[in-house]
N, C-alpha and C positions, 0 to 999 in steps of 0.2 A: 405243021401239026401243033395244036395248042396243048401245052403241057401244064396249064394252070388247073389246080384241083378245085373243084367246087366246094363251097363251105359245107361243113357238117350240119345236117339239119338239127341235130340235138344240141348243138353248142349255143349257149346264151348270147344274145345280141348285146354286146357291151355298150354300143352307142345308143341303142334305143331303150334299154332298161337300166337306167342309172340306179345305183344302190342308195337307198335312203339312209344317209349317215345318222340323221337324228333318231331314226328308229333302231339302228344297229347299236347305238350306244347303250350301255348298261343303265337301266332305269334306276334313278336314285330314290331313296326314301323321301317321300314328300314331307315327312315330319322333320327331316334333317334340314330342309330349306327354310323351315319356319324359324323366326327368331326365338331364342330361348327366353322363357318367361320365368322370372325369379319371384320369390316371395317377398323380396324387399320392396318396399314402397318407394316410388320415385322421390327424389329430394324435394321437400316442400319448399315453397317459395318463401323468401325472407318475410318474417312478421306473421306467419301463419303457424297454428298449433295443430299437430296431428293427434289422432286418438291415442296413440301410444304415449305421447308426451303428457296428455291430459291425465291418463291413468296413472302415470308415474307421479305427477304432481299431487293427485288425490291421495296416493299411497303415502307420500312424504308428509302431507298434512295430517293424515290419520296417525302416523307414527309420532308426530310432534304433539298431537292432542293427547295421545296416551302417555307420553313421557312427562308432560307438564302436569303439575298438581293443580287441580282447581282451587280457587280461593275459598270455596265453600267447605272444603274438606280439611282446612287447617284446624289443628287442635284448639279447642276453646281456651280462652284465657282464664286465669284463676286469681285475678287481682282482687276482686271483691271478696272472694272466699278467704284469701290470705289476710286481707285487711280486717275482716270480722274476727278471724281467729286471733289475731294480735290484740284486737280490742278486748275480746273476752279474757285473754290471759292477763292483760293489763288491769282490767277491772277487778279480777279476782285477787291479784297481788295488792292493789290499793285497798280492797276490802279487808284483807288480813293485816296489813301494816298500818292502816289508818290514813285518813285524808283530811285536808283542811276544811272540807265541807262538814265532815263529822265533828271536827273540833268546834266550828262555829255554831252548829246546831246544839251541841252539848252545852256550850257556854250560855247560849240563849235560854235553854231549858233551865239551867241553874239559876240564872237571874230571875226568870219568871217565877220559879218556886220560892225564892227568897222573898220576893215582893208579896207573895200570897201568905207567907209564913208570919204568924202573929208573934208578939213578944212573949206571950205566955206558953208558947209551944215547948214541948219537952225535948229531951235530947234525941230520941228516936225520930221525931218529926224533923228536927233540924238535919239529922244525918240523911234522912230520905230526901229532903229538899236540896241539900247541897251536893250530895254524891250519888244517891241511888237513881234519881231521875235523869241526871246527865249520863250515867252509865247506860241506862236503858235506851236513851236517845241515840248514843253512839253505836250501840249494838244494832239498833234498828236501821240506821243509815248504812252501816257496813253490811247488814243482811240484805238490803235492797241492792247494793252493788254486787254482792255475791250472786243473788238471784238473776240479775241481768247478765252477768258473765256466764252463768250456767245455761240460760236460755239461748244466748247468742252462740255459744260453742255447740250446743245440741243442734241448732239450726244449720250451722256450717257442715256438720257431719251428716245430717239428713238431707242436705241439698241435692246430692247426686241421685238419690232415690226418686226425686220428682223431676229429673231432667232425662236426657238421653242415656240409655244403658252404657254407652261407650265412654261416658264422662266419668273420670276418676280424679280425685284430689291428689295433689302431690303428697309425698310422705311427710314432709316437714309441716305442711298445713294441717294434716290430720294429727300429727304429734302435738302441735301447739293447741289444737282444739281439745284434744283429750286432757292436756294439762289445764286448760281453762275449765273443763268440766270437773276435774278433780279438785282444783283449788276453790271453784265456786261452790261445790257441794260441801267442802270443809267450812267455807265461810257461812253458809246457811246453817250448818249444824252448830257452829259456835254462836251464831245469832240466837238460835233457839235456847241454847244453854245459858247464855248471858242474860237474855231478856227475861227469862222466867226464873233466874237465880238458881239454876240447877247445877251449874259448875262451881260457882262461888257464892257462898251464903252472904246475905246482907248482915253487916256488923250491927250488933245491938248494944245499946248503952247499958252499963251496969246499974242495978238498982231497980 
């Protein structure tokens, strides 16, 4: 008697239906298998410049250009204005104190008046030839110096009005110019008073 049990019809056939192990495995996320992409750019080859480096270099150049002062924006020099201011003050002082030019011109006028003076001239004519004419000549020379000092000082003070509005003269230059104007005006006034004998009357001979 055969005691072997026949196989169960519903039992799966292990030998004929192998389990697909690759399908049974838990599927992984496809994105996880992809290499991670970073924002950082790959290392550039030696000797090449990336866009980021170029932008940084341009930014550095712009900063350097802003920090450096252009040569055209340097404050203008005032050497000429200062020189003219000193000249005007010097001329006004010379006009008030006298100069060798005025002395030479005065002596020449005195010699010329004596040569023209006759022997029969009276005392008032001799006084006029020897003293009055040289006085007038000296006053005229000093008046010319004073007028020049006045004109130069006025030009120095008026110069910024004809240039850029940002240009201003130093304080000491303006002070010297105003001193030249004051002394020059005083010299012109004295010239008028002395030349026309308004300050000091011409001496007259008695009789």
